[in-house]
C-alpha positions in Angstrom: 0.0 0.0 0.0 1.4 3.4 -1.0 1.9 5.6 2.0 2.5 9.3 2.7 6.0 8.4 3.8 6.7 6.8 0.4 5.6 10.0 -1.3 7.7 12.1 1.1 10.8 10.1 0.4 10.3 10.1 -3.4 9.8 13.9 -3.4 12.9 14.4 -1.3 15.0 12.3 -3.7 13.6 14.1 -6.8 14.4 17.5 -5.2 17.8 16.6 -3.8 19.0 14.5 -6.7 20.6 11.8 -4.6 19.7 9.4 -1.7 22.4 11.0 0.5 21.1 14.5 0.1 17.5 13.3 0.4 18.4 11.7 3.8 19.9 15.0 5.0 16.7 16.8 3.8 14.5 14.4 5.7 16.8 14.3 8.7 17.1 10.5 8.5 19.7 7.9 7.3 20.7 6.9 3.8 19.7 3.2 4.3 16.2 4.3 5.4 15.7 6.4 2.3 16.9 3.6 0.0 14.6 1.1 1.8 11.5 3.3 1.5 12.3 4.0 -2.1 12.5 0.3 -2.9 9.3 -0.4 -1.1 7.5 2.3 -3.1 8.8 0.8 -6.4 7.6 -2.6 -5.3 4.2 -1.2 -4.3 3.5 0.7 -7.6 5.0 -2.0 -9.8 7.6 0.0 -11.8 11.0 1.5 -11.4 11.3 5.2 -10.4 15.0 5.6 -11.0 17.8 4.1 -13.1 21.1 3.6 -11.3 23.8 4.8 -13.7 27.4 5.1 -12.5 26.3 5.3 -8.9 23.8 8.1 -9.6 20.0 8.1 -9.8 18.2 9.2 -12.9 14.4 9.4 -12.8 12.5 7.4 -15.3 9.8 8.9 -17.5 7.0 7.5 -15.2 8.8 9.0 -12.2 8.9 12.4 -13.9 5.1 12.2 -14.6 4.5 11.0 -11.0 6.6 13.8 -9.6 4.5 16.4 -11.4 1.4 15.1 -9.6 3.3 15.1 -6.3 4.5 18.6 -6.9 1.0 20.0 -7.5 -0.3 18.2 -4.4 2.5 19.6 -2.2 2.0 23.1 -3.7 -1.7 23.0 -2.6 -0.6 21.9 0.9 2.0 24.6 1.0 -0.5 27.3 0.0 -2.8 26.1 2.8 0.1 26.2 5.3 1.1 29.6 4.1 -2.4 30.9 4.4 -2.7 29.5 7.9 0.6 31.2 8.9 -0.5 34.6 7.5 -3.8 34.3 9.3 -2.0 33.4 12.5 0.1 36.5 12.1 -2.9 38.7 11.1 -1.3 39.3 7.7 -4.4 38.4 5.8 -8.1 38.4 6.5 -10.9 40.9 6.4 -12.4 43.2 8.9 -16.0 44.5 8.5 -16.9 47.9 10.0 -20.0 50.0 9.9 -19.9 53.6 10.9 -21.6 56.9 10.6 -20.6 58.7 7.3 -18.6 61.3 9.2 -16.2 58.6 10.5 -15.5 57.1 7.1 -13.5 60.2 6.1 -12.1 61.3 9.5 -10.9 58.7 12.0 -11.3 55.5 10.0 -8.8 56.2 7.2 -6.1 57.2 9.7 -6.8 54.2 11.9 -6.7 51.8 8.9 -3.4 53.4 7.6 -1.8 52.6 11.0 -3.4 49.1 11.0 -2.3 48.4 7.4 1.3 49.2 8.3 1.2 46.4 10.8 -1.0 43.9 8.9 -0.6 44.8 5.2 -2.5 41.7 3.9 -5.7 42.5 5.7 -8.6 44.2 3.8 -11.2 46.5 5.3 -14.8 46.5 4.4 -16.5 49.8 5.4 -20.3 50.4 5.3 -21.7 53.8 6.2 -25.2 54.2 7.6 -27.1 56.6 9.6 -29.1 55.8 12.7 -31.3 53.9 13.3 -30.2 51.4 10.6 -26.7 51.5 11.9 -27.9 50.2 15.3 -30.2 47.7 13.8 -27.5 46.1 11.7 -25.1 46.0 14.6 -27.8 44.3 16.7 -28.1 41.8 13.8 -24.4 41.0 14.3 -23.6 41.8 10.7 -20.3 43.6 11.4 -17.1 43.0 13.4 -17.5 46.5 15.0 -19.2 49.8 14.5 -18.5 53.5 15.2 -21.3 55.6 16.5 -22.0 58.9 18.4 -24.7 57.3 20.6 -24.1 56.5 24.2 -26.5 53.6 24.5 -25.4 50.2 23.2 -27.8 48.6 20.7 -29.3 45.3 21.8 -26.7 42.4 21.8 -23.7 44.7 21.8 -21.4 46.4 24.2 -20.0 49.9 24.0 -16.5 51.3 24.5 -15.7 55.0 24.5 -13.0 55.8 22.0 -12.6 59.5 22.2 -14.5 62.5 23.7 -13.8 66.1 22.5 -15.8 69.3 22.4 -17.5 70.5 19.2 -15.9 73.6 17.7 -17.0 76.7 15.8 -15.9 76.6 12.2 -15.4 79.9 10.2 -14.4 80.9 6.7 -11.4 83.0 5.6 -11.8 86.6 6.7 -14.6 86.2 9.2 -14.6 88.9 11.9 -14.8 86.3 14.7 -11.4 84.9 13.7 -10.1 87.8 15.9 -11.4 85.9 19.0 -9.4 83.2 20.7 -12.7 81.5 21.7 -16.3 82.1 20.7 -19.3 82.6 23.0 -22.9 81.7 22.2 -23.7 85.5 22.2 -21.3 85.9 19.3 -23.6 84.0 17.0 -26.4 86.6 17.3 -27.5 87.6 13.8 -24.7 85.7 12.2 -25.3 83.7 9.0 -25.3 80.1 10.3 -25.0 76.7 8.6 -26.8 73.9 10.5 -27.1 70.2 10.4 -30.6 68.7 9.7 -33.3 69.5 12.2 -33.5 65.9 13.4 -29.7 65.6 14.2 -29.2 65.2 18.0 -26.4 67.7 18.0 -28.4 70.2 16.1 -31.2 69.8 18.7 -28.8 70.3 21.6 -27.3 73.4 19.9 -30.7 74.9 19.2 -31.7 74.4 22.8 -28.6 76.1 24.0 -29.2 79.1 21.7 -32.8 79.4 22.9 -31.7 79.3 26.6 -29.2 82.0 26.0 -31.6 84.1 24.0 -29.4 84.0 21.0 -30.9 83.9 17.4 -28.4 83.1 14.6 -29.6 83.7 11.0 -29.9 80.2 9.7 -29.3 80.1 5.9 -28.5 76.4 5.2 -29.5 73.1 6.6 -27.5 70.1 5.4 -27.4 66.5 6.7 -23.6 65.8 7.0 -20.7 67.4 8.8 -18.7 67.4 5.6 -21.3 69.4 3.7 -21.6 71.8 6.6 -17.8 72.5 6.4 -18.0 72.8 2.6 -20.7 75.5 2.9 -18.8 77.3 5.6 -15.6 77.2 3.5 -17.5 79.0 0.7 -18.1 81.9 3.0 -21.8 81.3 3.5 -21.7 81.4 7.3 -20.2 79.8 10.4 -21.2 76.6 12.1 -20.8 74.4 15.2 -19.5 71.0 14.2 -17.5 68.0 15.4 -13.8 68.6 15.3 -12.9 65.3 13.6 -14.5 66.5 10.4 -13.5 70.1 10.8 -9.8 69.2 11.1 -9.8 67.8 7.6 -10.7 71.3 6.3 -8.3 73.4 8.3 -5.9 75.2 6.1 -8.3 74.8 3.1 -10.4 77.9 3.6 -11.8 76.9 7.0 -10.7 77.8 10.5 -11.7 76.5 13.9 -12.2 78.2 17.3 -13.1 76.6 20.6 -16.4 77.4 22.2 -16.9 78.9 25.6 -19.9 76.5 26.0 -19.0 72.8 25.9 -20.9 70.5 23.5 -19.2 67.1 24.1 -18.8 65.0 21.0 -18.2 61.3 21.6 -17.1 58.5 19.4 -18.0 55.0 20.7 -17.0 51.7 19.4 -19.8 49.1 19.2 -18.8 45.5 19.6 -21.4 42.7 18.8 -21.5 40.1 21.5 -22.9 37.2 19.6 -20.9 37.4 16.3 -18.1 34.9 16.0 -14.9 36.6 17.2 -12.6 38.1 14.7 -9.0 38.0 16.0 -8.3 41.2 14.0 -10.6 43.3 16.1 -8.2 43.7 19.0 -5.4 44.9 16.7 -7.7 47.3 14.9 -8.9 48.7 18.2 -5.3 49.6 19.0 -5.0 51.5 15.7 -8.3 53.3 16.4 -7.0 54.4 19.8 -3.8 55.7 18.2 -5.8 57.6 15.6 -8.0 59.1 18.3 -5.0 60.3 20.2 -3.6 61.8 17.1 -6.8 63.7 16.5 -6.8 65.1 20.0 -3.2 66.2 19.5 -4.0 67.9 16.1 -7.0 69.7 17.7 -5.0 71.0 20.6 -2.3 72.3 18.2 -4.8 73.9 15.9 -6.6 75.7 18.8 -3.3 76.8 20.3 -2.1 78.2 17.0 -5.4 80.0 16.4 -5.8 78.5 12.9 
């Protein structure tokens, strides 16, 4: 009966070119290799090598058989290589769902850091607004999610990634750029760009203006932080927005100033509790924390420099 050991010995002899070198390759003795080779020839019923002047020369059937063996081992080697890469997190896929604002602020920086450590891993990013984002996380459809909400969806747990204060964003040449920080009263009568009326941060800001008796002149409502910054950059007004998005526009016709009134902005990581564990999540969390720390550093530098 042909055994795996026979195939292993035959392959070693074909690769090494001699019984002696094959024995070294297999870490065994020359007589053992010769014996197993003879047993294989007896089992299959034909000669694998011709002995000429003390050297082995493979027969035509041996060459054909070796091609089959080579392909078989190539498949095994691919499997072993894939397993090694997965063990080292050099390959695989990570699925993330996030609010749109995070897909062009913290996520690219986090994945750049992660990719440097695990270059073979691919990232699948889905963007979605609430409440679908929370519904899909509850359905355990993603490895992790990024949200502004403080309450974990059903079947998940929440981890605070970063908390910063919202900032005032202003266009080039705006008179309030002369201020180191902006008060709510400074918005009185100012052209103002707002998020959509249903946005929770918009609701919070509107309530703060009402309590302070301040009435900005609202001229634009738009659903995303990116579009708010784009309108502001065009000189259409000023706005209050999360600093993660605002920082990407600083130096491109947009400036930021801290607010005297704090509007905390949180980024939370949502981790499904019933989805099969992805070993890449822990490593990606480390990259997210590094990216969050970098954002806080950039924000502090921008506010200190008054840009």
